[in-house]
N, C-alpha and C positions, 0 to 999 in steps of 0.2 A: 073567295077560296072555293075551288071545285071539290067534288066529293072524294076524288082520288087523293088529293093532298090532305084532306081532313082525316081519312082513314090511315094514311101513312103516319101522320102526326100522332094519332091515337095509338097506333101499334108501337111506335118507337118509344112513346112515353111510358107504355106498360112495360116494355122490355127494360127501360131505364129504371123503373121502380122495383122490378123483381130480380133482375140479373145484371147489375151494373158492370160486373167484371167481364161479361161476355160480349159487350158491344164492340163492333168493329169500327175502324176509322171511317169506312165507307158508309156505314149505317148512320153515323152521327152527322155526316155532312150532306148525304144524299145529293150527289152531283156537284157540290161545292168542294172541289179538290183542295187538300191542304197545300198543294203546290201552286195554287192560284194566288196571285198577289192580293186579290180582292175578295177572298173567301168570307162569306157572311154567315155568322152562326145561325143555325136553324132554330135553336132554342135560345131564348134570351131571358135572363132573370134580372131585369132592370131594377136596381135599388139605389137609394141615395147614399148608402153606406156599404162598405165591404165588411162582411161578417167574418170574424176570426174565431179560431178554436180556443178553448179554455187553456190550452197549453201555451198560448202565446198572448197573454195579457199585456206583455211588454211591447207588442207591436205598435207602430205609429198609428194614431187615431185619425182616420180619414173622415172628413165631414161632407156635408151635402153640397158645398159650394166650390166651384173651381177657383183655386187661388191665383193661378197665372197660366194663361193659355200658351205662353211663350217659354215655358220651362218643361223639361223632361228629366226626371231623375231615374237613372237605370243602374243596376248592378250587373256586372258581367260575371257569370258563374259557369264553371265547367269542371270536368275531371282533369287531373294533372296531365300535361303534355297533349292537350287537344287543341293547342294553338290560340288560346285565349289572349295572352299578352301580345303575341304577334299581330293578332287582329286589332287589338286596341292601339298598337303602334301605327298600324296602317290608317286607322281612323284619325289619329293625331296628325299624321303627315298630310292627309287629304282635306283637313279642315282649316288650312291656312295658319297653323300655329307657327310654322317656320317661315322665315323671310324668303328663302329660296332653296333650291335643291341641294346646294352646297351645305347650308346650315342643317338641313335634314340628314344628310350623309354624316356630318360631324356628330350628330346626336346618337348615331349607332343603331343597332338592331333591337336592343332591349331598352327602350326609353323609360318605361315604367319600372322595370326591375333594375333599379339604380344602386342597390346595395351590393357590396362585394360578395357576400354569401349567396345572394340570389343569382348573381351572374356565374359564380363558380359551380353552384349546384344545378343551375338551369331550371329553378322553380321560383314561383312567387311566394314570399313568406309573409309580407305585410300588405294589408289592403291600402289602396291609395286613391286619392280623389283628383279629378281633373275636370275641366269644362271646355267644351268646344261649341262654336256657333255654326248653325246651318240654316240659311234662309231666314234669319231673324229669330230663330228658336235656339235657346241655350240648352245644351244637353249636358247635364252633370253626370259624368261617368265614374263609377266606382269599380276599380279593378281588384279582384279578390283572389286569394290563393286557391289552387286546385287540389292541394294535398289534404288528406283527411285530418292530419295532425293539426292543421291550422284552421279547422272548422270554426273556431271561436271568432276569427276575423270575419268570416262570412256572416255569421249570426249577428255580429255587431253592426256590420255595414248595411244589412238588409233593412234596418230600422230607418235608414235615410232614403230608401228607394221606393218608387211607385210601381216598378216593373222590373223584370229581369231579362237579360240577354243570355239564353241558354246555348252555349257553344258545344257542339257535339262533333266528333271526328266522323268523316264520311265513310270510314272503313270499320272502325271499332264500334261505333254506336254508343249508347249510354253505358256507363261504367259505375262501379260502386259509389264513387264520390259524386257522380252526376245525380244519383238517387238521393244522396244525403242533402246536397244543397238545394235541389229542386223541392224536396219535401218541406224544407224550411220556408221557401218562397211561397209555395201553394198554401201552406197553413196560414200565412199572413194575408191571403186573399189576393195575391199579385197575379198579374197577367204575364205570361212568358212569351217571348219572341224566340223561336228556335232558329239557330244559325247552323246549317250543315257546313262545317268548315273543312278545309283541305279537299275541296271537291275536285281539285286538279290531280289527285292521286290516281294512278292507273287502276288500282283495285277498288275505286270508290263505288259504293252501292247505296245511293241515296234513298231509294224506295224502302229497302230493308231497314235503314236507320230510322226513317220516319215512322214506320210501323212499330219499331221497338220503342221509340219515344212516346208514341200514343199509348202503347201498352203500359209504359211506366207511369204516365199521367193517370191512367185509369186505376192502376194498382195503388197509387198514392191518394186516391179519393178526390181527384180534382173535380171541380164543378163543370157543368156543360160548357160554360163560357170559357173556362181555362183550358178545357180539353180541345176546343176548336182553335188551336194555336196557329199562328201564322208562321210560314217557313220561308227563309231566305237562304240561298246557296252562296257560299263565299270561298275565296282563297285568300287568307290573310297574308300569305307570303307574297302573292302577286298583287295584292291590293285590288281585287275584283269581286263583284257580287252580282247576283241576278235572281230573278223570280223563277227561273227554270235552270235545272242542272246543266243543260247543254247550251245555255244562252246567257253567258256572263257578260256584263257590261265592262267597259274599260276602267271603271273606278268603283268605289263603294257607294255610289249614289242610291241604288235600290235599298241598301241596308239603312242608310240615313233616312230615306223616305218611310221605310217600314217602322223605324223607331218612332218617328213623329206621328204616324197614323195608328200604330198598334199599342204603344205605351201611353196610358192616360196621363193627362196633365195633373199636377198635384191638386189635392182638394183640401178644404179646411172648413171649420165651423165659423170662424170669424177672423177678420184682419185688423181688429182694434188692438191698440197697444196694450190695454189692460188684460187682454186674453192671451198674452204671450205664453207659449209653451214650446220649448225646444229641448229634446232629449240629447244629452252629450253622448256621442258614439265613438269619439276618438280624441286623442290628446296629441298636441304637438309642442315642441320646445323652440324657443327663440332666445339667442344669447342676450338680446337687449330687452325683450318684452316678457321673458319668462314663460311660464306655462300657459298654453292657449288651448281652448276648447273648440272642438269641431262638432257641429250639430245641424240637423235639419229643422227648420222652423215649422212646427206642426200647425200652430194657430197663432194669430196675432202678428205683430210687427215689432221691430227693435230699432233703436237709433243710437248712434255713437254718442257717448257721454251720458246715456240714460242710467238711472239708478236701477240696478238689477239684483237678483238673488239667485242662488243655487240651492236646490232642496231635493231631498228624497222623501218619499212618502213616510210620514210618521217621525221625521227627524228635523232637527233645527236648521234654520236658514243660514247660509253663508252670504253675507251681503257685500256689496261693493258698487263701483261705478264702471260701466263699460268704457274702457279707455280707447281701444282700437277695434274696428269692425271691418272684416274682410269677406269677400265672396271669391270663389274660385274662378280663375280666368286662365284658360289654356293650361299650361303646366305649372303655373304659379298662382298668385292671388293678387287682388287689387283692393285697395281701401275704398269703402263706401260710407256714406252718412246714414243710410237707412236700408233695411232689408225686410221683406214681407214673407208671409206664409208660402211655403213651397220651395224657398231658397235654402241652399246649404251654406252655412256661414262658418267663419273662424273668428274668434274674439279673444281679447285679453282684458284683464281688469281684476280678476279674482285668482290669486295664486294657487289655492288649494282646490281647483276644479278637478272633478273625478268623473270617469266614465260611469254613466247611470244617473248622474245628476240631471235635474230639469232646470233649464233657464227660464225664470219668470220675472215679471216686473216687480220693482220695489218702490215705485212711485207712491207717494202718500203712505210710506212705510208698508206697502203691500196690502193696503186695505181692500183693493179691488182685484188682487192678483188671482190668477187661475191656480187650480190644484196641480201639484207635480204629477208627471206621468209615471206609471210603474217602471221600475228599472229593467235593464236588459237581462234576459234570462238565457243562459248558455248551458250546453251539455256539461256534465260533471267530468272531471279528470278520471283516467283509468290506469295510468302508470305513474310511479313515483321513484325518485332517486334521492340519495342524501348528497348534499354539497357542503363542504366544510373546509377548514384550514388544512393546508398541506403540511403534513408532519413527517415527511420522509427524510432520510439522512441527507438528501440533496436539495432540500427545500430552501427557499429564500435567495437563490443565486441569480434569478432572472426577473421575477415579477416586481411590480411596483406596489401592488395592493395585496397584502399578506394576512392581515389580521381578521379576526372574526367580525369585528365591528364594521370594517369596510365591506366584507362579503355580505353581511346582513343588510346594510344600507342599500347595496346594489340590488339584492334580490327583492327587497320590498319596494324599491323604486320601479322595478319591472312590472309590478302589479298595477301600476297606474294605467298602463295601456294594454297589457296582456291579460285580457279578461278571463281566458280559459286556464290561467295558471294559478296555483295555490302554493303558498309558502307557510310552513309551520315550524315552530320551535320544537326542539327535541330535548331529551334528557341531558344531552351533552351541550355545553355552552358554546362549543366551536363547530357545531354541525347543525344543518337545517334540512328539513324534509321538503322537497320541491315536487309538486304533482302537476302533471300535464296530460294532454290528450294522447300522447304516444311518445315513443323513444325519440323520433326526429324532433318533435316539439321541444324536448328537453335538451338535446344535443345542440340545437341551434342557439339556445340561450348560453350553454357552456362555451361554445365556440366564440360567441360574441364577447363574453367576459374574458376569455383567454386573449383575444385580440386587444382588449382594453388594458391588459397588463396584469390580470389576476393570476394568482397561483391557487389551485384548488385540489381538493381530494374528493373524488366522486365515487359513490358506492354503486353496486350493480342495480339495474332497473328491476322493480318488482311491481306486481299488479295490485290494484286497490280492491279489496273485498268489501262486500256489504251484506247486511242481513235483510232478507225479505220480511217486511212488516206483516204480511198476511200469513205466510207459511212458517216464518221463523227460521228458515233454512239459510245457511251461508251461501252466498252467490259470488261468482267471479265474472269478469267481462269476457265476452266472446267477440271474435271478429269475422266478418265475411271476407273471404280471400278468393281472388280470381287470378289464376296463373295461365299465361299463354306460353307454350313451349313446343319445340319440334317433337314429332311423334316418338323418336328414339329415346327421349328422356322422360316420357310420361311415367314410366314405371318408377324411376328414381324419385320423381315429385310425389307420387302417391305414397311411396314408402316413407318419405320424410314426414308427410302429413299424418300418416297413421302412427308413426312414432310419437308425434306431438298430440295425440288424442283427438285428431280432427274427424269431422263427420262429412262424408262426401255428399254434395248437393247435386252436382251435374257434371257431365263430361261429354265433350264432342269436338268436332272440327269446325273452325271458324274461318269463313272467307276462302279465297282462292290461294292464299299464301301457304296453306298446308299446316298452319299452327293448330295445335290442339288446345282446347280450353278446359281447364280443370277448376271447378268451384268447390270450395270447402267452407265449413264453419269450424273455426279453430279457437281454443282458449287463448286469450291474450298472452298468458305466460308461456304458451307453446310457440307463440310468434316471436318471442324474444330470442334473438340469435338465429332465427330461421333463414333470413334473407341471404346471409353469407354462405350458409350451408347449402342452400338451394342453388345459388349461383355457381358454387363449386361443383355440385352434382350435375348441373346442366351445361357446364363449361361456359357460363356467362350468357346463355341464350334465353333464360327465363325472364319474362316480364311479369312482375308481381304487383297487384293492386289489392289493397285491403282497406276496410273501413269498419268502424265499430258497429256491431250488430245489436247486442243486447246483453243483459246480465242473466246468467243461467246458474243452476245448482253446480257447486264445485265438483270437479273431477277428483275422485279419490286417488291418493298416491301422488308421487312426484312425477314431473314430466322431464325427461332427459333433455338437457340443453346441448351438451356436446359429448362426443364419445372418446375424446383424447384429453390427456392431461397436459400439464405445463412443464417446461424446462425452467428451473429456478437457479439463480446465481448462488454459488456455493459460499462466496465471501465477498466483502467489499473490495473494490479495485477498479482497474482499467482493463477493458477487453483487449486481448492480444490476438493476432492472427494464429499463433500457435495454439492458443486455447480454443479458438473457433474451429480449427481443424479437427480436434478431438470431439467437440460437442456437436458438430453438424451431422455426425453419424447417428445421433440420438433423436433427431427430429429437425424441424425447420426453425432457424434462428430469426430473431427480430432485431438484433443489435449489430452494429458495425464495429470494426476495430477502432480502438481509442475512445469508445463510449465509456462513460463511468457507470458502474453498476453497484448495487449493494445487496447484502444477503437477503434472500427471500424475494428479490425482484424477478419478475417473469421475463425471461430472455428468449423464449421460443415455445414452439408447440411440440409436445412429446409425441412420438409416433405410436405410443400405446396408451391405454387408460392409466390414470395415476400420474402423480407428479414425480419429477426426478431432478435432484440437484446436480449441476455440472459446474466445473471450474473453467470458466472462459477467461480467467485472468492469469493463468499460469504461464510462465515464460520458459523458454528452452534453456536447459542447463548448459553453461559454458565450461567445457573441459578441453584438455589437450588431446582427447581421444578422437580419432576420426571414425565416422560411421560408414559402414559399407553401403548404406542407402543414402548417402549425403546428396548425391545428384538427383534423387527422386523428389519431386515436389508435389504437394497436394493442392488442388485448386480450391478456392473459397467460394462456396455457393452464395449467390446474391441473397442477402437477407430480405425478409418480407417487410414491406412498408405498411405500417398500420395507421390508418386515419382515425380520427376521433370516433366516428360512427362504428368502424370496425372494432376498435378497442372496447366500446361500450357493449357491443354485441357479444364479444368474446368473454366478458367478465362472468365468472361463476359466483355463487353466493358468498364464498369466503375470500373474494379478491376485491381489490380497490384499484382505482385509476388515479394516477398523479398527472395533473394538467398544468403545464407551464407555458409561457408565451412561445416557446420553441420546441418543446418536447412532450411526448406522451409516454408515461412509464406505468406499467401495471405491476402489481405486487400482491403477495398474500397479505390478507388483513391481519396484522399482529395481534389485535384484540381477539379475533376468533381463534387464532393459533394458540393463544394462551388458554382459552377455554377448553380446547381439545386436550391440552396437556394435563389440565386439572381433572 
């Protein structure tokens, strides 16, 4: 080592010690560009174990020994709509999963997003496992949701990974959800491989995105080794990747190579059968085998037919015998006789397997069994809604599942695999309090139950308050919101945020497309119903991203949710065109002719504040008198079509939503109306 190198090392180490937030990407690498495929970290903290923060005691325990050099376990994480699932689909198609091009075409464009709701909404909702082979190395890939409301899926899946593929849009750069999921991965001590996706976009700016990624790593307190991340440029849509932005290969070979070189092989403390430890991170169901657990073997090995036990720390064992053992193979699974540390398995044999259980051996009645691993820790819910029996006058006409017992069983069954959800009993025997990460998290559950044949009565979303143990103050959740919008609508966006008690964080112009970026911190209760209002104010041009920020002291007073009242049905009956002609002058209607309505049902949006009852069921009087205006006809304005999400956003505190397999009906809550009269 010459003297110049020595002084450079000394200088940068001092800067690292005293001002870690000011280090530039160039200072960290000193000549080793992050865009070089073989960038070598200047500083290395070689240890036999990955040190984890106290917040993540539930993380997988990595040992000093390499479990299997021919396995890589990676989780693909990204912000919503950054091309993560498209990139995973391209990896699948180029790894020999399909027999030929025809079979690949038949599989479609969204191979992993195979649920109806995922394809309709265009987002990933559930985390999924698959495995591909590349040059004799098995790559276990976990595709995760990109939306903040499904962050529980990401936290759960990260326990099975050894590294992450951080997919970032080549134009937008890191976004709020990018920060959330990356923070979880870095705290678990994982190495990240950054993929600059959609590099084929005309407005791509890879250098800017890499600098922003580096800043994000430093802000999140990444180690020197984590901060010196490797970068691959890719176009998931074209199925191409490369080590330089302007030199993409004809396939994703560079990305496969980077995964095998940058993501470490799984490590363990022992591969002996008695030291078996596997934390259950997911649940699957089979019509013939029943409930099946999915886990990554942290230590030890397991064999088919072996005596096993499931246990949580401090709780009793659930014992049984492992009847079937599978590992993931391409898009499916294959049965094996034995699996060792580092592998991700699926097994059956114990019916009451739960997420958070640890699979351990029960040979010799568990005399030499290892201790169970700490259970999975996830962020707490911030929004809740009531879900109960539909009691409207039109109830029971469509659904198959109507009773409180059926609804209760279905909600508690959902807890088996939805770790971020909470279900609680209420004072009413036919209503349950369901808490989740956000409004979308809960509406996806409601939509799933609706399609299964349930009829439900849903209350308006409310935030979950908590008391700060140190200060004793009541606190509420706040969200970090980023909106991209054309310049002419910035004033309307700022006005809406100010009405919702938001605090401006930043504002500026992003990229060459002329979009303005507005960043706010907003109370979660101010975000309820904000999306539809903002899309209306910006004529559908606003792109809104939000993620939970923190709990802060409550804002005093109420936050106005909407500035217009509702049009209510005057009486029970069937909607007529004659009734609609008179009512449509009062506001925008939500019902069609021949729809059945009941008194107090919301049939439209009033054009002024306050509610108004209108008679949409009245018919034209039949007489022998001719009208002078008989030949004049009035056109019926097309009613508004309200989706489930739009209905939930619209609900006020004294309103409820009736959900049936084919209809959404909103109405005034008769219980609250009774209180007002008293």
